[in-house]
N, C-alpha and C positions, 0 to 999 in steps of 0.2 A: 961235310955234306949236311944239308937240311932236308926236312920232310915237308910234304905239302898235302893239302886236300884240294883237289881240283873240283870245281863246282860248276855245273850247268847253271844258267841264270834263270830264264823264264820257265816257270813251272816247278823249279826247285827252290829258288830263293824268294821269288815273287810271283804274284798272279800273272798269267800269260793272256793278255787281251788280244794277242796277235799283232805283230809289228809294233811293239811298244815304242811310241815316238814322242811321248810327252813326259818330262820329268815329274810333273805333278800327278801322273797316273801310276807311279810306282807304289805298289802296295806289297810290302813284305808279308810272307806267311807268318802266322803266329809261331813263336818259338825260334825263329831264325836268328835273332840277335843273341839269344841265350846259347844256341847251338854253336854259332861262330865264336862266341867268347870262350866256350869250353875248349874248342879246338885250338884257338889262338893261345890260350893259357897253357895248353899241353905242348906248345912248341911247333905247331903246324903253320906253315904259310898258307894263306887263303887266296886261291887263284881262281877267278871266274874264267871259264872257257865257253864261248858262245858263238853260234852261227848267227850273224846279223845281216842276212841278205836284204833287209829293208834298205840298207845303205846302197847296195848294188842295184837295187830296183828303183832308186831315186825317191823312196818314200820318206826318208829323213837323212840328215847329214851326219858326218863323223862328229861334228861339233855338238849336235843334238844328242848323239850317243854318249859323248863324254859328259854332258850335263846330266843324263840319266844316271851315269855311274857316280857322279858327284852326289846326286840326290840319294842314291842307295847308301853311300857312306854317311851322309847326313842322318839318315834313318837309323843307321847302326851306331851312331855316336853315343846315344844314351846307354848303350851296352858296353861302352869302352872298347870297341873293336872296329876294325876297318878291313876292307878287302885289300890285300897286298898288291894285287895286279888284276887288271881286266884285259883279257885277250879276246879278240873277235875276228872272225872271218867275215868279210863284207861281200863275198862272192855269192852269186845265185847258184843253185844246185847244177844248172845246166852249163855253168862256166868251166867245170872240170878242173878246178884248182887243186892244189896240194894241201891246202890248209883247212878246208871245210871238214868239220866232224862228219863222219867217223874217222877220218884220217888223223893220225897222231901228231902231225907236224907242230901244231901250237904247243902241245905238251912237251915234246922233245926239245924244241928250241928254248922254251923258258927253263926247262930242267938244266940244260947246258949253261945258260946265261946266269942262273941263280944257284948253280951247284946243288940241285935238288936230287936226292936219292929216290928214284922212282920205285925201287923195291921196298921202300918204307912209306910210300905215298898211296893215296886213295883217290878214286874218282866217284863222284856222286851226281846222279841226274834222274830225270823222270822219263827218259826215252831210251830205246835200245841203242841209238847212235852214241849216246853218252857212255854207256857201258862198253860198247865196241871201241870207242876212243881210248878209254883207260886200258882195256885189254891190249890193244895194239901198241900202246906206249910202254907196256910192261909194268904198270903200277902193281902194288902189292895186292890190292883187291878193289872190286867195284861194288857199289851199293845203289839200290833203286829206292826212290821216295815215291810214296803213293799220292803225292800232291801233283798238280798239273796233269800230265798225261800218264802218270805212274800206274794208276789202276788199270788202264787199258794196256799199258806195256806189260804189266805183270801177267795179265791174261794171255797176251800174245806169246810171251817167252816162257811162261810157266816157271819162272825162277831159274831157268837153265844157265843164265849168264851172271846173274847177281849173286854175290856171296851172301848178301843180306838185303832184305826188303823191309823198310820201315815206313810207318805211317807219315812221318814228317822228318825234317832235317834234325830236329832235336833227338829223336829216337835213333837215327842213323849215326849222329855224332857220338852218342853214348856207346853204340856198338863199336865204332872206330876206336874209341878210347879203351875199350875192353880187349882189343886185339894185342 
């Protein structure tokens, strides 16, 4: 069994312009490359779990989404780290699917396929649905970043769900490694 850090994408790893649809518009937050490298070097798989209803709304294609993910890995290359897997739900909220966060289906399926020990894994995000997804999947712990919508989320949940709240992914990564 392996361990993983499940990561929300927009607002956690990169700036969230709303329906990111251009690979050239990907801007990683400061410290993300270093944070992911620390986690990778500690033996964690790095798995992005993201709701991408822009595909279901016809705002961009699956091919464009794949190009965005290629671009993200290009930006991480100087840090000698890559995302191991990108998972995305393309459905709109009103579609009532089983894979859209906060439902844990994406985490549960990849955990089974990659033999990930969820009890030794973490979920990190900037929204309450990210935390709820990790909790529903049974990960060891969930953490909130104050990037993206994190500050607003922190005010709304007052730290009731997050085991740790960090200013950025680097701070959260250091906390994960201390566990």
